PDB file as gemmi writes it, atoms N, CA and C in Angstrom:
CRYST1    1.000    1.000    1.000  90.00  90.00  90.00 P 1                      
ATOM      1  N   MET A   1       6.351   6.444  24.267  1.00  0.00           N  
ATOM      2  CA  MET A   1       6.195   5.951  22.872  1.00  0.00           C  
ATOM      3  C   MET A   1       5.460   6.993  22.081  1.00  0.00           C  
ATOM      4  N   SER A   2       5.910   7.232  20.910  1.00  0.00           N  
ATOM      5  CA  SER A   2       5.294   8.218  20.002  1.00  0.00           C  
ATOM      6  C   SER A   2       4.848   7.559  18.710  1.00  0.00           C  
ATOM      7  N   ILE A   3       3.662   7.860  18.247  1.00  0.00           N  
ATOM      8  CA  ILE A   3       3.156   7.307  16.969  1.00  0.00           C  
ATOM      9  C   ILE A   3       2.945   8.483  16.026  1.00  0.00           C  
ATOM     10  N   THR A   4       3.504   8.325  14.857  1.00  0.00           N  
ATOM     11  CA  THR A   4       3.371   9.434  13.859  1.00  0.00           C  
ATOM     12  C   THR A   4       2.418   8.947  12.744  1.00  0.00           C  
ATOM     13  N   LEU A   5       1.445   9.778  12.463  1.00  0.00           N  
ATOM     14  CA  LEU A   5       0.486   9.494  11.371  1.00  0.00           C  
ATOM     15  C   LEU A   5       1.016  10.035  10.089  1.00  0.00           C  
ATOM     16  N   SER A   6       0.672   9.327   9.009  1.00  0.00           N  
ATOM     17  CA  SER A   6       1.050   9.837   7.703  1.00  0.00           C  
ATOM     18  C   SER A   6       0.120  10.978   7.297  1.00  0.00           C  
ATOM     19  N   ALA A   7       0.353  11.516   6.127  1.00  0.00           N  
ATOM     20  CA  ALA A   7      -0.497  12.638   5.623  1.00  0.00           C  
ATOM     21  C   ALA A   7      -1.931  12.186   5.490  1.00  0.00           C  
ATOM     22  N   THR A   8      -2.163  10.916   5.249  1.00  0.00           N  
ATOM     23  CA  THR A   8      -3.544  10.429   5.125  1.00  0.00           C  
ATOM     24  C   THR A   8      -4.198  10.104   6.416  1.00  0.00           C  
ATOM     25  N   GLY A   9      -3.464  10.183   7.526  1.00  0.00           N  
ATOM     26  CA  GLY A   9      -3.987   9.863   8.840  1.00  0.00           C  
ATOM     27  C   GLY A   9      -3.777   8.395   9.208  1.00  0.00           C  
ATOM     28  N   ALA A  10      -3.186   7.621   8.330  1.00  0.00           N  
ATOM     29  CA  ALA A  10      -2.995   6.197   8.592  1.00  0.00           C  
ATOM     30  C   ALA A  10      -1.613   6.003   9.249  1.00  0.00           C  
ATOM     31  N   LEU A  11      -1.557   4.933  10.020  1.00  0.00           N  
ATOM     32  CA  LEU A  11      -0.255   4.580  10.583  1.00  0.00           C  
ATOM     33  C   LEU A  11       0.652   4.095   9.540  1.00  0.00           C  
ATOM     34  N   PRO A  12       1.972   4.325   9.670  1.00  0.00           N  
ATOM     35  CA  PRO A  12       2.904   3.815   8.675  1.00  0.00           C  
ATOM     36  C   PRO A  12       2.774   2.329   8.581  1.00  0.00           C  
ATOM     37  N   GLY A  13       2.737   1.787   7.377  1.00  0.00           N  
ATOM     38  CA  GLY A  13       2.618   0.351   7.190  1.00  0.00           C  
ATOM     39  C   GLY A  13       1.210  -0.184   7.116  1.00  0.00           C  
ATOM     40  N   ALA A  14       0.198   0.644   7.396  1.00  0.00           N  
ATOM     41  CA  ALA A  14      -1.163   0.253   7.266  1.00  0.00           C  
ATOM     42  C   ALA A  14      -1.458  -0.042   5.805  1.00  0.00           C  
ATOM     43  N   THR A  15      -2.146  -1.145   5.587  1.00  0.00           N  
ATOM     44  CA  THR A  15      -2.340  -1.590   4.216  1.00  0.00           C  
ATOM     45  C   THR A  15      -3.558  -0.980   3.500  1.00  0.00           C  
ATOM     46  N   GLY A  16      -4.404  -0.296   4.238  1.00  0.00           N  
ATOM     47  CA  GLY A  16      -5.623   0.268   3.615  1.00  0.00           C  
ATOM     48  C   GLY A  16      -6.713  -0.759   3.519  1.00  0.00           C  
ATOM     49  N   PRO A  17      -7.743  -0.444   2.711  1.00  0.00           N  
ATOM     50  CA  PRO A  17      -8.899  -1.338   2.627  1.00  0.00           C  
ATOM     51  C   PRO A  17      -8.521  -2.716   2.050  1.00  0.00           C  
ATOM     52  N   ALA A  18      -9.287  -3.682   2.400  1.00  0.00           N  
ATOM     53  CA  ALA A  18      -9.031  -5.040   1.920  1.00  0.00           C  
ATOM     54  C   ALA A  18      -9.331  -5.127   0.420  1.00  0.00           C  
ATOM     55  N   PRO A  19      -8.710  -6.059  -0.289  1.00  0.00           N  
ATOM     56  CA  PRO A  19      -8.994  -6.225  -1.692  1.00  0.00           C  
ATOM     57  C   PRO A  19     -10.432  -6.591  -1.959  1.00  0.00           C  
ATOM     58  N   ALA A  20     -10.885  -6.339  -3.176  1.00  0.00           N  
ATOM     59  CA  ALA A  20     -12.305  -6.576  -3.530  1.00  0.00           C  
ATOM     60  C   ALA A  20     -12.704  -8.027  -3.308  1.00  0.00           C  
ATOM     61  N   GLY A  21     -11.866  -9.006  -3.565  1.00  0.00           N  
ATOM     62  CA  GLY A  21     -12.217 -10.414  -3.420  1.00  0.00           C  
ATOM     63  C   GLY A  21     -12.049 -10.960  -2.055  1.00  0.00           C  
ATOM     64  N   ALA A  22     -11.886 -10.123  -1.043  1.00  0.00           N  
ATOM     65  CA  ALA A  22     -11.624 -10.578   0.294  1.00  0.00           C  
ATOM     66  C   ALA A  22     -12.846 -11.304   0.903  1.00  0.00           C  
ATOM     67  N   ASP A  23     -12.563 -12.196   1.828  1.00  0.00           N  
ATOM     68  CA  ASP A  23     -13.622 -12.986   2.463  1.00  0.00           C  
ATOM     69  C   ASP A  23     -14.334 -12.072   3.483  1.00  0.00           C  
ATOM     70  N   PRO A  24     -15.674 -11.883   3.274  1.00  0.00           N  
ATOM     71  CA  PRO A  24     -16.410 -11.031   4.200  1.00  0.00           C  
ATOM     72  C   PRO A  24     -16.436 -11.526   5.664  1.00  0.00           C  
ATOM     73  N   GLU A  25     -16.368 -12.843   5.868  1.00  0.00           N  
ATOM     74  CA  GLU A  25     -16.357 -13.405   7.225  1.00  0.00           C  
ATOM     75  C   GLU A  25     -15.021 -13.014   7.885  1.00  0.00           C  
ATOM     76  N   ALA A  26     -13.904 -13.103   7.151  1.00  0.00           N  
ATOM     77  CA  ALA A  26     -12.612 -12.709   7.678  1.00  0.00           C  
ATOM     78  C   ALA A  26     -12.564 -11.221   7.983  1.00  0.00           C  
ATOM     79  N   ARG A  27     -13.133 -10.422   7.101  1.00  0.00           N  
ATOM     80  CA  ARG A  27     -13.195  -8.981   7.323  1.00  0.00           C  
ATOM     81  C   ARG A  27     -13.971  -8.622   8.553  1.00  0.00           C  
ATOM     82  N   ARG A  28     -15.147  -9.291   8.769  1.00  0.00           N  
ATOM     83  CA  ARG A  28     -15.980  -9.022   9.960  1.00  0.00           C  
ATOM     84  C   ARG A  28     -15.231  -9.418  11.246  1.00  0.00           C  
ATOM     85  N   ALA A  29     -14.612 -10.611  11.206  1.00  0.00           N  
ATOM     86  CA  ALA A  29     -13.872 -11.086  12.395  1.00  0.00           C  
ATOM     87  C   ALA A  29     -12.683 -10.155  12.744  1.00  0.00           C  
ATOM     88  N   ALA A  30     -12.018  -9.705  11.722  1.00  0.00           N  
ATOM     89  CA  ALA A  30     -10.867  -8.813  11.888  1.00  0.00           C  
ATOM     90  C   ALA A  30     -11.296  -7.453  12.474  1.00  0.00           C  
ATOM     91  N   ARG A  31     -12.425  -6.929  11.964  1.00  0.00           N  
ATOM     92  CA  ARG A  31     -12.939  -5.641  12.432  1.00  0.00           C  
ATOM     93  C   ARG A  31     -13.372  -5.758  13.893  1.00  0.00           C  
ATOM     94  N   GLU A  32     -14.030  -6.910  14.211  1.00  0.00           N  
ATOM     95  CA  GLU A  32     -14.463  -7.137  15.621  1.00  0.00           C  
ATOM     96  C   GLU A  32     -13.250  -7.269  16.548  1.00  0.00           C  
ATOM     97  N   PHE A  33     -12.241  -7.956  16.086  1.00  0.00           N  
ATOM     98  CA  PHE A  33     -10.997  -8.042  16.897  1.00  0.00           C  
ATOM     99  C   PHE A  33     -10.412  -6.645  17.170  1.00  0.00           C  
ATOM    100  N   GLU A  34     -10.370  -5.859  16.129  1.00  0.00           N  
ATOM    101  CA  GLU A  34      -9.808  -4.489  16.255  1.00  0.00           C  
ATOM    102  C   GLU A  34     -10.616  -3.722  17.255  1.00  0.00           C  
ATOM    103  N   ALA A  35     -11.931  -3.789  17.200  1.00  0.00           N  
ATOM    104  CA  ALA A  35     -12.783  -3.012  18.088  1.00  0.00           C  
ATOM    105  C   ALA A  35     -12.612  -3.492  19.557  1.00  0.00           C  
ATOM    106  N   VAL A  36     -12.506  -4.793  19.786  1.00  0.00           N  
ATOM    107  CA  VAL A  36     -12.281  -5.321  21.141  1.00  0.00           C  
ATOM    108  C   VAL A  36     -10.929  -4.845  21.673  1.00  0.00           C  
ATOM    109  N   PHE A  37      -9.878  -4.994  20.843  1.00  0.00           N  
ATOM    110  CA  PHE A  37      -8.548  -4.562  21.253  1.00  0.00           C  
ATOM    111  C   PHE A  37      -8.524  -3.063  21.551  1.00  0.00           C  
ATOM    112  N   LEU A  38      -9.098  -2.273  20.704  1.00  0.00           N  
ATOM    113  CA  LEU A  38      -9.126  -0.806  20.923  1.00  0.00           C  
ATOM    114  C   LEU A  38      -9.935  -0.395  22.116  1.00  0.00           C  
ATOM    115  N   THR A  39     -11.029  -1.201  22.444  1.00  0.00           N  
ATOM    116  CA  THR A  39     -11.799  -0.938  23.628  1.00  0.00           C  
ATOM    117  C   THR A  39     -10.932  -1.091  24.881  1.00  0.00           C  
ATOM    118  N   GLN A  40     -10.099  -2.126  24.919  1.00  0.00           N  
ATOM    119  CA  GLN A  40      -9.183  -2.337  26.048  1.00  0.00           C  
ATOM    120  C   GLN A  40      -8.143  -1.192  26.128  1.00  0.00           C  
ATOM    121  N   VAL A  41      -7.660  -0.748  24.988  1.00  0.00           N  
ATOM    122  CA  VAL A  41      -6.668   0.323  24.993  1.00  0.00           C  
ATOM    123  C   VAL A  41      -7.326   1.620  25.503  1.00  0.00           C  
ATOM    124  N   VAL A  42      -8.494   1.933  24.997  1.00  0.00           N  
ATOM    125  CA  VAL A  42      -9.143   3.179  25.386  1.00  0.00           C  
ATOM    126  C   VAL A  42      -9.543   3.141  26.852  1.00  0.00           C  
ATOM    127  N   GLU A  43     -10.027   1.963  27.340  1.00  0.00           N  
ATOM    128  CA  GLU A  43     -10.343   1.840  28.786  1.00  0.00           C  
ATOM    129  C   GLU A  43      -9.102   2.098  29.623  1.00  0.00           C  
ATOM    130  N   GLU A  44      -7.962   1.544  29.210  1.00  0.00           N  
ATOM    131  CA  GLU A  44      -6.723   1.754  29.987  1.00  0.00           C  
ATOM    132  C   GLU A  44      -6.349   3.216  29.980  1.00  0.00           C  
ATOM    133  N   MET A  45      -6.432   3.876  28.828  1.00  0.00           N  
ATOM    134  CA  MET A  45      -6.145   5.300  28.788  1.00  0.00           C  
ATOM    135  C   MET A  45      -7.097   6.109  29.648  1.00  0.00           C  
ATOM    136  N   MET A  46      -8.374   5.783  29.620  1.00  0.00           N  
ATOM    137  CA  MET A  46      -9.340   6.557  30.390  1.00  0.00           C  
ATOM    138  C   MET A  46      -9.140   6.315  31.909  1.00  0.00           C  
ATOM    139  N   SER A  47      -8.543   5.210  32.293  1.00  0.00           N  
ATOM    140  CA  SER A  47      -8.352   4.924  33.723  1.00  0.00           C  
ATOM    141  C   SER A  47      -7.317   5.872  34.313  1.00  0.00           C  
ATOM    142  N   THR A  48      -6.466   6.507  33.495  1.00  0.00           N  
ATOM    143  CA  THR A  48      -5.427   7.349  33.960  1.00  0.00           C  
ATOM    144  C   THR A  48      -5.767   8.865  33.817  1.00  0.00           C  
ATOM    145  N   VAL A  49      -6.978   9.136  33.306  1.00  0.00           N  
ATOM    146  CA  VAL A  49      -7.357  10.516  33.099  1.00  0.00           C  
ATOM    147  C   VAL A  49      -8.611  10.869  33.888  1.00  0.00           C  
ATOM    148  N   ASP A  50      -8.625  12.012  34.531  1.00  0.00           N  
ATOM    149  CA  ASP A  50      -9.739  12.441  35.283  1.00  0.00           C  
ATOM    150  C   ASP A  50     -10.685  13.142  34.312  1.00  0.00           C  
ATOM    151  N   ILE A  51     -11.826  12.519  34.063  1.00  0.00           N  
ATOM    152  CA  ILE A  51     -12.779  13.088  33.107  1.00  0.00           C  
ATOM    153  C   ILE A  51     -13.973  13.797  33.838  1.00  0.00           C  
ATOM    154  N   GLY A  52     -13.750  14.057  35.099  1.00  0.00           N  
ATOM    155  CA  GLY A  52     -14.790  14.707  35.890  1.00  0.00           C  
ATOM    156  C   GLY A  52     -15.502  13.735  36.790  1.00  0.00           C  
ATOM    157  N   SER A  53     -16.323  14.266  37.642  1.00  0.00           N  
ATOM    158  CA  SER A  53     -17.020  13.474  38.609  1.00  0.00           C  
ATOM    159  C   SER A  53     -18.443  13.248  38.184  1.00  0.00           C  
ATOM    160  N   PHE A  54     -18.782  11.969  38.086  1.00  0.00           N  
ATOM    161  CA  PHE A  54     -20.134  11.576  37.761  1.00  0.00           C  
ATOM    162  C   PHE A  54     -20.789  10.836  38.921  1.00  0.00           C  
ATOM    163  N   GLY A  55     -20.314  11.100  40.115  1.00  0.00           N  
ATOM    164  CA  GLY A  55     -20.892  10.477  41.292  1.00  0.00           C  
ATOM    165  C   GLY A  55     -20.113   9.268  41.753  1.00  0.00           C  
ATOM    166  N   GLY A  56     -19.232   8.754  40.970  1.00  0.00           N  
ATOM    167  CA  GLY A  56     -18.422   7.598  41.322  1.00  0.00           C  
ATOM    168  C   GLY A  56     -19.238   6.332  41.372  1.00  0.00           C  
ATOM    169  N   GLY A  57     -18.644   5.325  41.904  1.00  0.00           N  
ATOM    170  CA  GLY A  57     -19.303   4.040  42.072  1.00  0.00           C  
ATOM    171  C   GLY A  57     -19.474   3.226  40.789  1.00  0.00           C  
ATOM    172  N   GLU A  58     -20.355   2.255  40.851  1.00  0.00           N  
ATOM    173  CA  GLU A  58     -20.556   1.324  39.745  1.00  0.00           C  
ATOM    174  C   GLU A  58     -21.105   2.041  38.498  1.00  0.00           C  
ATOM    175  N   ALA A  59     -22.000   3.002  38.691  1.00  0.00           N  
ATOM    176  CA  ALA A  59     -22.563   3.683  37.545  1.00  0.00           C  
ATOM    177  C   ALA A  59     -21.481   4.397  36.752  1.00  0.00           C  
ATOM    178  N   GLU A  60     -20.578   5.051  37.413  1.00  0.00           N  
ATOM    179  CA  GLU A  60     -19.501   5.758  36.692  1.00  0.00           C  
ATOM    180  C   GLU A  60     -18.609   4.743  35.944  1.00  0.00           C  
ATOM    181  N   ASP A  61     -18.321   3.622  36.611  1.00  0.00           N  
ATOM    182  CA  ASP A  61     -17.498   2.591  35.934  1.00  0.00           C  
ATOM    183  C   ASP A  61     -18.164   2.056  34.719  1.00  0.00           C  
ATOM    184  N   MET A  62     -19.497   1.819  34.803  1.00  0.00           N  
ATOM    185  CA  MET A  62     -20.248   1.349  33.645  1.00  0.00           C  
ATOM    186  C   MET A  62     -20.262   2.367  32.509  1.00  0.00           C  
ATOM    187  N   TRP A  63     -20.438   3.645  32.884  1.00  0.00           N  
ATOM    188  CA  TRP A  63     -20.459   4.680  31.882  1.00  0.00           C  
ATOM    189  C   TRP A  63     -19.097   4.780  31.166  1.00  0.00           C  
ATOM    190  N   ARG A  64     -18.046   4.703  31.927  1.00  0.00           N  
ATOM    191  CA  ARG A  64     -16.716   4.735  31.311  1.00  0.00           C  
ATOM    192  C   ARG A  64     -16.517   3.596  30.355  1.00  0.00           C  
ATOM    193  N   GLY A  65     -16.976   2.403  30.712  1.00  0.00           N  
ATOM    194  CA  GLY A  65     -16.872   1.269  29.816  1.00  0.00           C  
ATOM    195  C   GLY A  65     -17.633   1.455  28.538  1.00  0.00           C  
ATOM    196  N   ILE A  66     -18.830   2.003  28.630  1.00  0.00           N  
ATOM    197  CA  ILE A  66     -19.645   2.234  27.455  1.00  0.00           C  
ATOM    198  C   ILE A  66     -19.015   3.296  26.591  1.00  0.00           C  
ATOM    199  N   LEU A  67     -18.494   4.361  27.205  1.00  0.00           N  
ATOM    200  CA  LEU A  67     -17.825   5.425  26.458  1.00  0.00           C  
ATOM    201  C   LEU A  67     -16.577   4.856  25.734  1.00  0.00           C  
ATOM    202  N   ALA A  68     -15.778   4.069  26.459  1.00  0.00           N  
ATOM    203  CA  ALA A  68     -14.589   3.471  25.853  1.00  0.00           C  
ATOM    204  C   ALA A  68     -14.942   2.592  24.662  1.00  0.00           C  
ATOM    205  N   GLN A  69     -15.990   1.821  24.788  1.00  0.00           N  
ATOM    206  CA  GLN A  69     -16.409   0.956  23.677  1.00  0.00           C  
ATOM    207  C   GLN A  69     -16.892   1.778  22.489  1.00  0.00           C  
ATOM    208  N   SER A  70     -17.634   2.824  22.728  1.00  0.00           N  
ATOM    209  CA  SER A  70     -18.119   3.716  21.661  1.00  0.00           C  
ATOM    210  C   SER A  70     -16.940   4.383  20.944  1.00  0.00           C  
ATOM    211  N   VAL A  71     -15.993   4.905  21.707  1.00  0.00           N  
ATOM    212  CA  VAL A  71     -14.812   5.529  21.114  1.00  0.00           C  
ATOM    213  C   VAL A  71     -14.057   4.533  20.281  1.00  0.00           C  
ATOM    214  N   ALA A  72     -13.838   3.334  20.796  1.00  0.00           N  
ATOM    215  CA  ALA A  72     -13.071   2.283  20.116  1.00  0.00           C  
ATOM    216  C   ALA A  72     -13.817   1.877  18.848  1.00  0.00           C  
ATOM    217  N   ASP A  73     -15.130   1.743  18.889  1.00  0.00           N  
ATOM    218  CA  ASP A  73     -15.899   1.367  17.690  1.00  0.00           C  
ATOM    219  C   ASP A  73     -15.761   2.421  16.575  1.00  0.00           C  
ATOM    220  N   GLU A  74     -15.718   3.689  16.969  1.00  0.00           N  
ATOM    221  CA  GLU A  74     -15.576   4.768  15.973  1.00  0.00           C  
ATOM    222  C   GLU A  74     -14.134   4.733  15.376  1.00  0.00           C  
ATOM    223  N   ILE A  75     -13.143   4.481  16.218  1.00  0.00           N  
ATOM    224  CA  ILE A  75     -11.797   4.373  15.703  1.00  0.00           C  
ATOM    225  C   ILE A  75     -11.677   3.198  14.765  1.00  0.00           C  
ATOM    226  N   ALA A  76     -12.252   2.069  15.111  1.00  0.00           N  
ATOM    227  CA  ALA A  76     -12.229   0.880  14.272  1.00  0.00           C  
ATOM    228  C   ALA A  76     -12.946   1.064  12.987  1.00  0.00           C  
ATOM    229  N   ALA A  77     -14.084   1.787  12.999  1.00  0.00           N  
ATOM    230  CA  ALA A  77     -14.872   2.050  11.798  1.00  0.00           C  
ATOM    231  C   ALA A  77     -14.118   2.871  10.788  1.00  0.00           C  
ATOM    232  N   GLN A  78     -13.180   3.694  11.228  1.00  0.00           N  
ATOM    233  CA  GLN A  78     -12.394   4.524  10.313  1.00  0.00           C  
ATOM    234  C   GLN A  78     -11.375   3.680   9.540  1.00  0.00           C  
ATOM    235  N   GLY A  79     -10.997   2.544  10.071  1.00  0.00           N  
ATOM    236  CA  GLY A  79     -10.039   1.645   9.376  1.00  0.00           C  
ATOM    237  C   GLY A  79      -8.672   2.209   9.177  1.00  0.00           C  
ATOM    238  N   ARG A  80      -8.236   3.079  10.065  1.00  0.00           N  
ATOM    239  CA  ARG A  80      -6.940   3.750   9.835  1.00  0.00           C  
ATOM    240  C   ARG A  80      -5.811   3.196  10.710  1.00  0.00           C  
ATOM    241  N   THR A  81      -6.100   2.315  11.648  1.00  0.00           N  
ATOM    242  CA  THR A  81      -5.032   1.811  12.483  1.00  0.00           C  
ATOM    243  C   THR A  81      -4.210   0.693  11.821  1.00  0.00           C  
ATOM    244  N   GLY A  82      -4.836  -0.001  10.851  1.00  0.00           N  
ATOM    245  CA  GLY A  82      -4.174  -1.101  10.185  1.00  0.00           C  
ATOM    246  C   GLY A  82      -4.292  -2.438  10.940  1.00  0.00           C  
ATOM    247  N   ILE A  83      -4.919  -2.391  12.108  1.00  0.00           N  
ATOM    248  CA  ILE A  83      -5.061  -3.627  12.885  1.00  0.00           C  
ATOM    249  C   ILE A  83      -5.936  -4.654  12.176  1.00  0.00           C  
ATOM    250  N   ALA A  84      -7.135  -4.228  11.770  1.00  0.00           N  
ATOM    251  CA  ALA A  84      -8.063  -5.192  11.110  1.00  0.00           C  
ATOM    252  C   ALA A  84      -7.465  -5.691   9.809  1.00  0.00           C  
ATOM    253  N   GLN A  85      -6.796  -4.815   9.065  1.00  0.00           N  
ATOM    254  CA  GLN A  85      -6.206  -5.193   7.786  1.00  0.00           C  
ATOM    255  C   GLN A  85      -5.118  -6.258   8.020  1.00  0.00           C  
ATOM    256  N   SER A  86      -4.325  -6.080   9.048  1.00  0.00           N  
ATOM    257  CA  SER A  86      -3.276  -7.021   9.377  1.00  0.00           C  
ATOM    258  C   SER A  86      -3.831  -8.347   9.775  1.00  0.00           C  
ATOM    259  N   VAL A  87      -4.878  -8.336  10.649  1.00  0.00           N  
ATOM    260  CA  VAL A  87      -5.527  -9.556  11.087  1.00  0.00           C  
ATOM    261  C   VAL A  87      -6.186 -10.269   9.932  1.00  0.00           C  
ATOM    262  N   GLU A  88      -6.867  -9.499   9.070  1.00  0.00           N  
ATOM    263  CA  GLU A  88      -7.488 -10.071   7.867  1.00  0.00           C  
ATOM    264  C   GLU A  88      -6.460 -10.736   6.964  1.00  0.00           C  
ATOM    265  N   GLY A  89      -5.303 -10.074   6.744  1.00  0.00           N  
ATOM    266  CA  GLY A  89      -4.244 -10.661   5.969  1.00  0.00           C  
ATOM    267  C   GLY A  89      -3.672 -11.919   6.536  1.00  0.00           C  
ATOM    268  N   THR A  90      -3.609 -11.973   7.871  1.00  0.00           N  
ATOM    269  CA  THR A  90      -3.107 -13.157   8.535  1.00  0.00           C  
ATOM    270  C   THR A  90      -4.093 -14.274   8.379  1.00  0.00           C  
ATOM    271  N   ILE A  91      -5.415 -14.003   8.498  1.00  0.00           N  
ATOM    272  CA  ILE A  91      -6.389 -15.005   8.307  1.00  0.00           C  
ATOM    273  C   ILE A  91      -6.349 -15.550   6.882  1.00  0.00           C  
ATOM    274  N   ALA A  92      -6.226 -14.650   5.898  1.00  0.00           N  
ATOM    275  CA  ALA A  92      -6.122 -15.083   4.496  1.00  0.00           C  
ATOM    276  C   ALA A  92      -4.867 -15.926   4.239  1.00  0.00           C  
ATOM    277  N   ALA A  93      -3.749 -15.560   4.860  1.00  0.00           N  
ATOM    278  CA  ALA A  93      -2.526 -16.335   4.695  1.00  0.00           C  
ATOM    279  C   ALA A  93      -2.654 -17.741   5.340  1.00  0.00           C  
ATOM    280  N   TYR A  94      -3.323 -17.754   6.497  1.00  0.00           N  
ATOM    281  CA  TYR A  94      -3.513 -19.026   7.190  1.00  0.00           C  
ATOM    282  C   TYR A  94      -4.444 -19.918   6.354  1.00  0.00           C  
ATOM    283  N   ARG A  95      -5.512 -19.364   5.874  1.00  0.00           N  
ATOM    284  CA  ARG A  95      -6.440 -20.123   5.029  1.00  0.00           C  
ATOM    285  C   ARG A  95      -5.793 -20.606   3.756  1.00  0.00           C  
ATOM    286  N   GLY A  96      -4.936 -19.762   3.174  1.00  0.00           N  
ATOM    287  CA  GLY A  96      -4.220 -20.118   1.956  1.00  0.00           C  
ATOM    288  C   GLY A  96      -3.267 -21.284   2.225  1.00  0.00           C  
ATOM    289  N   GLY A  97      -2.561 -21.230   3.319  1.00  0.00           N  
ATOM    290  CA  GLY A  97      -1.688 -22.336   3.739  1.00  0.00           C  
ATOM    291  C   GLY A  97      -2.450 -23.631   3.986  1.00  0.00           C  
ATOM    292  N   MET A  98      -3.622 -23.515   4.584  1.00  0.00           N  
ATOM    293  CA  MET A  98      -4.396 -24.691   4.812  1.00  0.00           C  
ATOM    294  C   MET A  98      -4.880 -25.328   3.504  1.00  0.00           C  
ATOM    295  N   ARG A  99      -5.229 -24.473   2.526  1.00  0.00           N  
ATOM    296  CA  ARG A  99      -5.699 -25.000   1.210  1.00  0.00           C  
ATOM    297  C   ARG A  99      -4.543 -25.681   0.457  1.00  0.00           C  
ATOM    298  N   ASN A 100      -3.316 -25.134   0.659  1.00  0.00           N  
ATOM    299  CA  ASN A 100      -2.156 -25.674  -0.024  1.00  0.00           C  
ATOM    300  C   ASN A 100      -1.519 -26.879   0.690  1.00  0.00           C  
ATOM    301  N   GLY A 101      -2.087 -27.239   1.826  1.00  0.00           N  
ATOM    302  CA  GLY A 101      -1.588 -28.367   2.602  1.00  0.00           C  
ATOM    303  C   GLY A 101      -0.378 -27.995   3.442  1.00  0.00           C  
ATOM    304  N   ASP A 102      -0.072 -26.677   3.590  1.00  0.00           N  
ATOM    305  CA  ASP A 102       1.065 -26.230   4.378  1.00  0.00           C  
ATOM    306  C   ASP A 102       0.761 -26.198   5.860  1.00  0.00           C  
ATOM    307  N   GLY A 103      -0.511 -26.012   6.237  1.00  0.00           N  
ATOM    308  CA  GLY A 103      -0.898 -25.844   7.630  1.00  0.00           C  
ATOM    309  C   GLY A 103      -1.295 -27.153   8.262  1.00  0.00           C  
ATOM    310  N   GLN A 104      -1.340 -27.193   9.568  1.00  0.00           N  
ATOM    311  CA  GLN A 104      -1.734 -28.382  10.288  1.00  0.00           C  
ATOM    312  C   GLN A 104      -3.018 -28.158  10.999  1.00  0.00           C  
TER     313      GLN A 104                                                      
END                                                                             
């Protein structure tokens, strides 16, 4: 699978920053979801790459987990994947449907 970034570094279809009137709670939840998802992706990528020997064992596994989380947090903070924006838009659409009586 190949992913091509646009000239701005964003994935095609990424919506960019949320509108000014966006719900801050939805924005926070969406950003947290993105960070958790990206942590899992980075951990999986790191499991297939030899990054050197740190003595092995539980300490190395813990270090890899912390590194994966830090890398994922940095990626999420850039807001370029479009994941948080998509989740935030879905939350807004769901809440809008609930307000209009469309949701159950």
